[in-house]
KOLMARLUM-193720 format. One line per field, with one value per atom (N, C-alpha, C): atom name; residue number from 1; x negated, y, z negated; residue in three letters. Coordinates in nm, 3 decimals, padded with zeros to 5 digits. Example, Ala and Ser with C-alpha at 12.3 -4.5 7.8 and 13.67 -1.06 7.14 Angstrom:
at	N|CA|C|N|CA|C
i	1|1|1|2|2|2
px	-01.319|-01.230|-01.320|-01.285|-01.367|-01.290
py	-00.569|-00.450|-00.330|-00.225|-00.106|00.003
pz	-00.780|-00.780|-00.780|-00.708|-00.714|-00.787
aa	ala|ala|ala|ser|ser|ser
//
This chain:
at	N|CA|C|N|CA|C|N|CA|C|N|CA|C|N|CA|C|N|CA|C|N|CA|C|N|CA|C|N|CA|C|N|CA|C|N|CA|C|N|CA|C|N|CA|C|N|CA|C|N|CA|C|N|CA|C|N|CA|C|N|CA|C|N|CA|C|N|CA|C|N|CA|C|N|CA|C|N|CA|C|N|CA|C|N|CA|C|N|CA|C|N|CA|C|N|CA|C|N|CA|C|N|CA|C|N|CA|C|N|CA|C|N|CA|C|N|CA|C|N|CA|C|N|CA|C|N|CA|C|N|CA|C|N|CA|C|N|CA|C|N|CA|C|N|CA|C|N|CA|C|N|CA|C|N|CA|C|N|CA|C|N|CA|C|N|CA|C|N|CA|C|N|CA|C|N|CA|C|N|CA|C|N|CA|C|N|CA|C|N|CA|C|N|CA|C|N|CA|C|N|CA|C|N|CA|C|N|CA|C|N|CA|C|N|CA|C|N|CA|C|N|CA|C|N|CA|C|N|CA|C|N|CA|C|N|CA|C|N|CA|C|N|CA|C|N|CA|C|N|CA|C|N|CA|C|N|CA|C|N|CA|C|N|CA|C|N|CA|C|N|CA|C|N|CA|C|N|CA|C|N|CA|C|N|CA|C|N|CA|C|N|CA|C|N|CA|C|N|CA|C|N|CA|C|N|CA|C|N|CA|C|N|CA|C|N|CA|C|N|CA|C|N|CA|C|N|CA|C|N|CA|C|N|CA|C|N|CA|C|N|CA|C|N|CA|C|N|CA|C|N|CA|C|N|CA|C|N|CA|C|N|CA|C|N|CA|C|N|CA|C|N|CA|C|N|CA|C|N|CA|C|N|CA|C|N|CA|C|N|CA|C|N|CA|C|N|CA|C|N|CA|C|N|CA|C|N|CA|C|N|CA|C|N|CA|C|N|CA|C|N|CA|C|N|CA|C|N|CA|C|N|CA|C|N|CA|C|N|CA|C|N|CA|C|N|CA|C|N|CA|C|N|CA|C|N|CA|C|N|CA|C|N|CA|C|N|CA|C|N|CA|C|N|CA|C|N|CA|C|N|CA|C|N|CA|C|N|CA|C|N|CA|C|N|CA|C|N|CA|C|N|CA|C|N|CA|C|N|CA|C|N|CA|C|N|CA|C|N|CA|C|N|CA|C|N|CA|C|N|CA|C|N|CA|C|N|CA|C|N|CA|C|N|CA|C|N|CA|C
i	1|1|1|2|2|2|3|3|3|4|4|4|5|5|5|6|6|6|7|7|7|8|8|8|9|9|9|10|10|10|11|11|11|12|12|12|13|13|13|14|14|14|15|15|15|16|16|16|17|17|17|18|18|18|19|19|19|20|20|20|21|21|21|22|22|22|23|23|23|24|24|24|25|25|25|26|26|26|27|27|27|28|28|28|29|29|29|30|30|30|31|31|31|32|32|32|33|33|33|34|34|34|35|35|35|36|36|36|37|37|37|38|38|38|39|39|39|40|40|40|41|41|41|42|42|42|43|43|43|44|44|44|45|45|45|46|46|46|47|47|47|48|48|48|49|49|49|50|50|50|51|51|51|52|52|52|53|53|53|54|54|54|55|55|55|56|56|56|57|57|57|58|58|58|59|59|59|60|60|60|61|61|61|62|62|62|63|63|63|64|64|64|65|65|65|66|66|66|67|67|67|68|68|68|69|69|69|70|70|70|71|71|71|72|72|72|73|73|73|74|74|74|75|75|75|76|76|76|77|77|77|78|78|78|79|79|79|80|80|80|81|81|81|82|82|82|83|83|83|84|84|84|85|85|85|86|86|86|87|87|87|88|88|88|89|89|89|90|90|90|91|91|91|92|92|92|93|93|93|94|94|94|95|95|95|96|96|96|97|97|97|98|98|98|99|99|99|100|100|100|101|101|101|102|102|102|103|103|103|104|104|104|105|105|105|106|106|106|107|107|107|108|108|108|109|109|109|110|110|110|111|111|111|112|112|112|113|113|113|114|114|114|115|115|115|116|116|116|117|117|117|118|118|118|119|119|119|120|120|120|121|121|121|122|122|122|123|123|123|124|124|124|125|125|125|126|126|126|127|127|127|128|128|128|129|129|129|130|130|130|131|131|131|132|132|132|133|133|133|134|134|134|135|135|135|136|136|136|137|137|137|138|138|138|139|139|139|140|140|140|141|141|141|142|142|142|143|143|143|144|144|144|145|145|145|146|146|146|147|147|147|148|148|148|149|149|149|150|150|150|151|151|151|152|152|152|153|153|153|154|154|154|155|155|155|156|156|156|157|157|157
px	-08.761|-08.750|-08.628|-08.520|-08.397|-08.416|-08.501|-08.525|-08.626|-08.695|-08.794|-08.923|-08.957|-09.081|-09.164|-09.288|-09.376|-09.334|-09.381|-09.356|-09.413|-09.531|-09.594|-09.509|-09.453|-09.369|-09.243|-09.180|-09.061|-09.095|-09.208|-09.251|-09.272|-09.334|-09.356|-09.226|-09.129|-08.998|-08.932|-08.929|-08.860|-08.931|-09.061|-09.135|-09.132|-09.057|-09.038|-09.168|-09.255|-09.381|-09.351|-09.416|-09.382|-09.431|-09.524|-09.584|-09.505|-09.391|-09.310|-09.217|-09.209|-09.124|-08.977|-08.901|-08.759|-08.684|-08.719|-08.651|-08.673|-08.800|-08.830|-08.766|-08.771|-08.711|-08.562|-08.496|-08.352|-08.322|-08.402|-08.381|-08.398|-08.500|-08.526|-08.414|-08.374|-08.269|-08.135|-08.103|-07.979|-07.982|-08.096|-08.109|-08.102|-08.166|-08.163|-08.020|-07.947|-07.806|-07.723|-07.744|-07.668|-07.697|-07.819|-07.858|-07.828|-07.766|-07.734|-07.859|-07.967|-08.094|-08.078|-08.127|-08.129|-08.274|-08.313|-08.452|-08.481|-08.597|-08.639|-08.672|-08.654|-08.689|-08.840|-08.882|-09.023|-09.066|-09.196|-09.249|-09.183|-09.157|-09.095|-08.951|-08.889|-08.751|-08.739|-08.848|-08.845|-08.880|-08.789|-08.824|-08.930|-09.024|-09.122|-09.237|-09.245|-09.356|-09.482|-09.584|-09.707|-09.834|-09.833|-09.956|-09.930|-10.013|-10.011|-10.141|-10.135|-10.254|-10.299|-10.428|-10.491|-10.562|-10.511|-10.562|-10.627|-10.747|-10.820|-10.883|-10.911|-10.970|-11.099|-11.122|-11.238|-11.371|-11.375|-11.503|-11.528|-11.450|-11.468|-11.524|-11.646|-11.703|-11.651|-11.525|-11.456|-11.521|-11.591|-11.653|-11.758|-11.822|-11.926|-11.882|-11.763|-11.714|-11.668|-11.713|-11.679|-11.529|-11.454|-11.310|-11.234|-11.255|-11.176|-11.208|-11.329|-11.358|-11.276|-11.255|-11.170|-11.025|-10.978|-10.842|-10.826|-10.924|-10.918|-10.916|-11.002|-11.007|-10.876|-10.817|-10.688|-10.579|-10.580|-10.482|-10.501|-10.626|-10.654|-10.602|-10.624|-10.575|-10.423|-10.358|-10.212|-10.154|-10.215|-10.168|-10.187|-10.302|-10.326|-10.223|-10.191|-10.091|-09.953|-09.925|-09.794|-09.799|-09.908|-09.927|-09.918|-09.981|-09.987|-10.131|-10.150|-10.281|-10.295|-10.417|-10.443|-10.551|-10.519|-10.616|-10.651|-10.775|-10.809|-10.877|-10.856|-10.913|-10.924|-11.013|-11.022|-10.930|-10.879|-10.795|-10.842|-10.827|-10.860|-10.767|-10.823|-10.744|-10.639|-10.664|-10.573|-10.509|-10.501|-10.441|-10.301|-10.272|-10.140|-10.078|-10.143|-10.084|-10.105|-10.019|-10.026|-10.163|-10.222|-10.351|-10.463|-10.444|-10.545|-10.532|-10.426|-10.407|-10.484|-10.518|-10.585|-10.500|-10.564|-10.490|-10.386|-10.414|-10.317|-10.181|-10.181|-10.055|-10.002|-10.088|-10.046|-09.976|-10.029|-09.979|-09.886|-09.846|-09.750|-09.797|-09.924|-09.978|-09.948|-09.908|-09.877|-09.730|-09.674|-09.534|-09.521|-09.630|-09.629|-09.771|-09.783|-09.914|-09.935|-10.059|-10.107|-10.194|-10.149|-10.220|-10.295|-10.427|-10.510|-10.573|-10.549|-10.607|-10.522|-10.575|-10.501|-10.530|-10.426|-10.435|-10.363|-10.385|-10.314|-10.165|-10.078|-09.934|-09.898|-09.970|-09.940|-09.955|-10.048|-10.067|-09.943|-09.887|-09.767|-09.647|-09.636|-09.528|-09.541|-09.664|-09.689|-09.652|-09.692|-09.656|-09.505|-09.437|-09.292|-09.231|-09.287|-09.233|-09.257|-09.361|-09.392|-09.289|-09.234|-09.129|-09.176|-09.306|-09.355|-09.335|-09.292|-09.288|-09.430|-09.451|-09.584|-09.573|-09.678|-09.694|-09.820|-09.809|-09.922|-09.998|-10.129|-10.212|-10.308|-10.308|-10.394|-10.358|-10.231|-10.184|-10.033|-09.988|-09.844|-09.798|-09.691|-09.632|-09.481|-09.407|-09.262|-09.192|-09.259|-09.193|-09.184|-09.253|-09.246|-09.162|-09.075|-08.986|-09.057|-09.154|-09.230|-09.267|-09.291|-09.341|-09.487|-09.534|-09.676|-09.727|-09.857|-09.927|-10.044|-10.051|-10.163|-10.242|-10.357|-10.443|-10.377|-10.287|-10.223|-10.116|-10.080|-09.975|-10.015|-10.144|-10.184|-10.150|-10.170|-10.145|-10.026|-09.955|-09.839|-09.883|-09.787|-09.821|-09.704
py	07.906|07.799|07.822|07.863|07.885|07.988|08.088|08.193|08.150|08.037|07.990|08.069|08.125|08.202|08.143|08.186|08.138|08.200|08.138|08.191|08.332|08.355|08.486|08.592|08.558|08.654|08.685|08.582|08.604|08.692|08.667|08.747|08.892|08.914|09.050|09.123|09.053|09.115|09.152|09.059|09.083|09.188|09.210|09.316|09.446|09.445|09.563|09.615|09.523|09.563|09.608|09.713|09.772|09.696|09.604|09.541|09.423|09.390|09.279|09.333|09.262|09.308|09.313|09.394|09.411|09.279|09.199|09.071|08.974|08.962|08.872|08.923|09.054|09.114|09.081|09.097|09.069|08.922|08.832|08.688|08.651|08.706|08.676|08.732|08.856|08.918|08.848|08.806|08.732|08.597|08.528|08.400|08.417|08.521|08.548|08.574|08.651|08.681|08.554|08.469|08.345|08.250|08.258|08.174|08.240|08.358|08.436|08.465|08.499|08.531|08.657|08.651|08.766|08.800|08.919|08.962|08.962|08.908|08.910|09.052|09.082|09.215|09.234|09.352|09.385|09.475|09.500|09.576|09.712|09.780|09.911|09.905|09.787|09.771|09.745|09.710|09.669|09.786|09.825|09.931|09.882|09.968|09.935|09.849|09.817|09.736|09.820|09.770|09.850|09.771|09.637|09.561|09.424|09.393|09.262|09.190|09.057|08.976|08.913|08.906|08.844|08.720|08.603|08.477|08.397|08.350|08.269|08.150|08.045|07.924|07.956|07.883|07.908|07.890|07.812|07.783|07.869|07.976|08.064|08.198|08.233|08.362|08.473|08.512|08.596|08.732|08.786|08.917|08.912|08.797|08.783|08.702|08.647|08.565|08.657|08.634|08.725|08.734|08.626|08.630|08.683|08.620|08.656|08.795|08.843|08.980|09.079|09.049|09.134|09.130|09.011|08.996|09.077|09.067|09.142|09.293|09.339|09.483|09.531|09.451|09.489|09.494|09.398|09.399|09.521|09.556|09.676|09.802|09.813|09.930|09.936|09.822|09.819|09.854|09.803|09.834|09.982|10.037|10.179|10.265|10.227|10.302|10.294|10.184|10.166|10.208|10.271|10.316|10.199|10.087|09.969|09.940|09.881|09.833|09.688|09.644|09.507|09.449|09.339|09.267|09.138|09.095|08.970|08.874|08.745|08.641|08.512|08.427|08.291|08.200|08.096|07.998|07.858|07.767|07.627|07.574|07.507|07.458|07.358|07.289|07.185|07.220|07.349|07.391|07.333|07.277|07.216|07.255|07.346|07.396|07.547|07.614|07.759|07.804|07.728|07.764|07.765|07.695|07.690|07.805|07.884|07.996|08.119|08.211|08.334|08.411|08.481|08.556|08.653|08.713|08.807|08.742|08.611|08.538|08.491|08.435|08.387|08.495|08.617|08.726|08.822|08.783|08.862|09.005|09.021|09.154|09.194|09.100|09.129|09.095|09.164|09.139|09.055|09.021|08.938|08.896|08.797|08.741|08.728|08.749|08.712|08.590|08.475|08.349|08.315|08.320|08.312|08.174|08.108|07.978|07.864|07.744|07.623|07.578|07.542|07.486|07.352|07.273|07.146|07.173|07.079|07.097|07.128|07.071|07.097|07.245|07.312|07.455|07.533|07.499|07.570|07.540|07.418|07.383|07.469|07.484|07.565|07.711|07.764|07.902|07.921|07.826|07.835|07.836|07.760|07.754|07.884|07.958|08.084|08.191|08.180|08.272|08.398|08.409|08.526|08.505|08.608|08.594|08.591|08.516|08.513|08.504|08.551|08.540|08.458|08.361|08.276|08.339|08.350|08.407|08.300|08.282|08.185|08.042|08.018|07.883|07.879|07.808|07.795|07.656|07.651|07.524|07.543|07.479|07.495|07.446|07.365|07.308|07.407|07.524|07.622|07.741|07.789|07.901|08.035|08.059|08.183|08.233|08.362|08.418|08.380|08.382|08.356|08.447|08.472|08.551|08.466|08.446|08.371|08.462|08.418|08.498|08.548|08.471|08.510|08.616|08.649|08.747|08.889|08.917|09.055|09.101|09.014|09.054|08.982|08.902|08.830|08.704|08.627|08.501|08.444
pz	-07.762|-07.664|-07.575|-07.637|-07.564|-07.452|-07.476|-07.377|-07.271|-07.294|-07.199|-07.201|-07.318|-07.331|-07.445|-07.453|-07.561|-07.694|-07.801|-07.935|-07.947|-07.891|-07.899|-07.829|-07.713|-07.641|-07.720|-07.775|-07.857|-07.977|-08.040|-08.154|-08.114|-07.999|-07.951|-07.922|-07.865|-07.839|-07.970|-08.065|-08.192|-08.276|-08.250|-08.318|-08.238|-08.127|-08.042|-07.982|-07.940|-07.877|-07.733|-07.688|-07.558|-07.436|-07.450|-07.333|-07.277|-07.334|-07.282|-07.174|-07.062|-06.951|-06.991|-06.920|-06.949|-06.933|-06.832|-06.810|-06.926|-06.968|-07.080|-07.209|-07.230|-07.349|-07.354|-07.242|-07.234|-07.263|-07.207|-07.227|-07.374|-07.438|-07.579|-07.667|-07.643|-07.725|-07.708|-07.586|-07.563|-07.634|-07.627|-07.695|-07.847|-07.896|-08.041|-08.087|-08.010|-08.046|-08.042|-07.941|-07.930|-08.046|-08.099|-08.212|-08.346|-08.343|-08.464|-08.545|-08.475|-08.540|-08.624|-08.747|-08.836|-08.866|-08.837|-08.860|-09.010|-09.047|-09.186|-09.226|-09.351|-09.400|-09.393|-09.364|-09.352|-09.466|-09.476|-09.589|-09.605|-09.499|-09.510|-09.559|-09.554|-09.598|-09.747|-09.812|-09.952|-10.044|-10.132|-10.227|-10.326|-10.359|-10.460|-10.412|-10.286|-10.236|-10.238|-10.306|-10.316|-10.287|-10.305|-10.286|-10.223|-10.124|-10.060|-10.095|-10.091|-10.113|-09.983|-09.962|-09.845|-09.899|-09.865|-09.918|-09.806|-09.832|-09.735|-09.808|-09.733|-09.792|-09.866|-09.975|-10.061|-09.991|-09.885|-09.819|-09.695|-09.676|-09.561|-09.610|-09.571|-09.612|-09.521|-09.541|-09.443|-09.422|-09.518|-09.498|-09.387|-09.369|-09.266|-09.145|-09.149|-09.039|-08.925|-08.801|-08.692|-08.662|-08.686|-08.661|-08.782|-08.898|-09.015|-09.070|-09.049|-09.093|-09.011|-08.882|-08.798|-08.846|-08.884|-08.935|-09.064|-09.154|-09.279|-09.251|-09.163|-09.134|-09.071|-08.985|-08.925|-09.032|-09.124|-09.233|-09.321|-09.349|-09.430|-09.362|-09.231|-09.157|-09.157|-09.134|-09.132|-09.269|-09.373|-09.509|-09.539|-09.502|-09.526|-09.453|-09.330|-09.253|-09.315|-09.385|-09.450|-09.597|-09.639|-09.777|-09.876|-09.840|-09.925|-09.964|-10.079|-10.120|-10.077|-10.056|-10.015|-10.105|-10.171|-10.252|-10.179|-10.189|-10.122|-10.219|-10.190|-10.276|-10.197|-10.244|-10.192|-10.272|-10.208|-10.277|-10.239|-10.332|-10.304|-10.196|-10.099|-09.986|-10.031|-10.141|-10.188|-10.323|-10.355|-10.482|-10.495|-10.612|-10.632|-10.766|-10.838|-10.963|-10.971|-11.043|-11.055|-11.106|-11.197|-11.254|-11.150|-11.039|-10.934|-10.834|-10.845|-10.754|-10.804|-10.715|-10.758|-10.859|-10.953|-11.055|-10.999|-10.882|-10.825|-10.802|-10.776|-10.757|-10.892|-10.973|-11.105|-11.186|-11.181|-11.265|-11.189|-11.069|-10.989|-10.966|-10.934|-10.903|-10.759|-10.677|-10.536|-10.509|-10.410|-10.375|-10.249|-10.185|-10.066|-10.032|-09.944|-09.912|-09.762|-09.721|-09.589|-09.612|-09.566|-09.590|-09.461|-09.468|-09.350|-09.337|-09.223|-09.195|-09.249|-09.237|-09.273|-09.415|-09.485|-09.620|-09.620|-09.724|-09.738|-09.762|-09.723|-09.746|-09.891|-09.988|-10.129|-10.163|-10.098|-10.121|-10.080|-09.963|-09.915|-10.003|-10.053|-10.146|-10.271|-10.320|-10.439|-10.412|-10.298|-10.264|-10.261|-10.202|-10.194|-10.335|-10.426|-10.562|-10.639|-10.604|-10.671|-10.633|-10.513|-10.472|-10.403|-10.374|-10.301|-10.151|-10.080|-09.933|-09.879|-09.773|-09.713|-09.563|-09.497|-09.353|-09.329|-09.244|-09.211|-09.095|-09.109|-09.004|-08.953|-08.822|-08.755|-08.792|-08.823|-08.854|-08.834|-08.732|-08.707|-08.746|-08.823|-08.865|-08.874|-08.785|-08.782|-08.908|-08.989|-09.106|-09.223|-09.214|-09.323|-09.281|-09.371|-09.339|-09.355|-09.271|-09.281|-09.143|-09.132|-09.008|-08.993|-08.869|-08.847|-08.737|-08.744|-08.643|-08.596|-08.466|-08.411|-08.316|-08.275|-08.191|-08.064|-08.008|-07.883|-07.902|-08.026|-08.050|-08.012|-08.013|-07.988|-07.846|-07.748|-07.610|-07.548|-07.624|-07.569|-07.500|-07.461|-07.396|-07.323
aa	arg|arg|arg|lys|lys|lys|ala|ala|ala|gly|gly|gly|val|val|val|ser|ser|ser|leu|leu|leu|ala|ala|ala|thr|thr|thr|ala|ala|ala|ser|ser|ser|asn|asn|asn|val|val|val|leu|leu|leu|ala|ala|ala|asn|asn|asn|lys|lys|lys|pro|pro|pro|trp|trp|trp|val|val|val|ser|ser|ser|ala|ala|ala|asp|asp|asp|leu|leu|leu|arg|arg|arg|ser|ser|ser|ala|ala|ala|val|val|val|leu|leu|leu|glu|glu|glu|ser|ser|ser|ala|ala|ala|ala|ala|ala|ala|ala|ala|leu|leu|leu|asp|asp|asp|tyr|tyr|tyr|gln|gln|gln|arg|arg|arg|arg|arg|arg|arg|arg|arg|arg|arg|arg|ser|ser|ser|gly|gly|gly|asp|asp|asp|glu|glu|glu|pro|pro|pro|gly|gly|gly|leu|leu|leu|ser|ser|ser|met|met|met|leu|leu|leu|gly|gly|gly|phe|phe|phe|ile|ile|ile|ile|ile|ile|arg|arg|arg|his|his|his|asn|asn|asn|val|val|val|pro|pro|pro|phe|phe|phe|ala|ala|ala|asn|asn|asn|asp|asp|asp|pro|pro|pro|phe|phe|phe|tyr|tyr|tyr|ser|ser|ser|gln|gln|gln|val|val|val|leu|leu|leu|his|his|his|ala|ala|ala|ala|ala|ala|glu|glu|glu|arg|arg|arg|ala|ala|ala|cys|cys|cys|ala|ala|ala|ala|ala|ala|ala|ala|ala|asp|asp|asp|leu|leu|leu|ser|ser|ser|leu|leu|leu|ala|ala|ala|his|his|his|ala|ala|ala|his|his|his|ala|ala|ala|leu|leu|leu|val|val|val|asp|asp|asp|ala|ala|ala|ser|ser|ser|ser|ser|ser|leu|leu|leu|glu|glu|glu|glu|glu|glu|leu|leu|leu|pro|pro|pro|pro|pro|pro|met|met|met|ile|ile|ile|gln|gln|gln|his|his|his|his|his|his|his|his|his|val|val|val|gln|gln|gln|gly|gly|gly|leu|leu|leu|leu|leu|leu|val|val|val|val|val|val|gly|gly|gly|ala|ala|ala|phe|phe|phe|asp|asp|asp|pro|pro|pro|ala|ala|ala|phe|phe|phe|tyr|tyr|tyr|val|val|val|leu|leu|leu|leu|leu|leu|gln|gln|gln|ser|ser|ser|val|val|val|gly|gly|gly|leu|leu|leu|pro|pro|pro|trp|trp|trp|val|val|val|ser|ser|ser|ile|ile|ile|asp|asp|asp|arg|arg|arg|phe|phe|phe|asp|asp|asp|glu|glu|glu|ser|ser|ser|trp|trp|trp|pro|pro|pro|thr|thr|thr|asp|asp|asp|cys|cys|cys|val|val|val|thr|thr|thr|gly|gly|gly|ser|ser|ser|asp|asp|asp|glu|glu|glu|his|his|his|gly|gly|gly|gly|gly|gly
//
């Protein structure tokens, strides 16, 4: 906001995407420095990172969904390029106990999560209590301390 650009543009600058103009890049970086922004660690920065989880609502048949199947395939390609494995599972939209989460989370088989779509607030509270880092995909909520990727992030905004 301080730079006067969209969230997607700021995200693209901070991810060092080449399609952002020099003027916008400069404004975002200056604002980030003024706010003492510290970049979160990424998968390549973490020793021993080997598997991510792809979590989607239990009522979304993502393998056949025209949008979410594309998201899954892109995540698979990105993980393969980073030499990571990707496990996927459905989760109850209103899960509020560890026992209601997919086994990959319960048993700590993954070191991070891609959480796709909207879940009830109790689900996010539960995720936070588990201690796994997660990135929200196709759902932005300023109240959660996590990165997010929305549809407009691919081409900037």
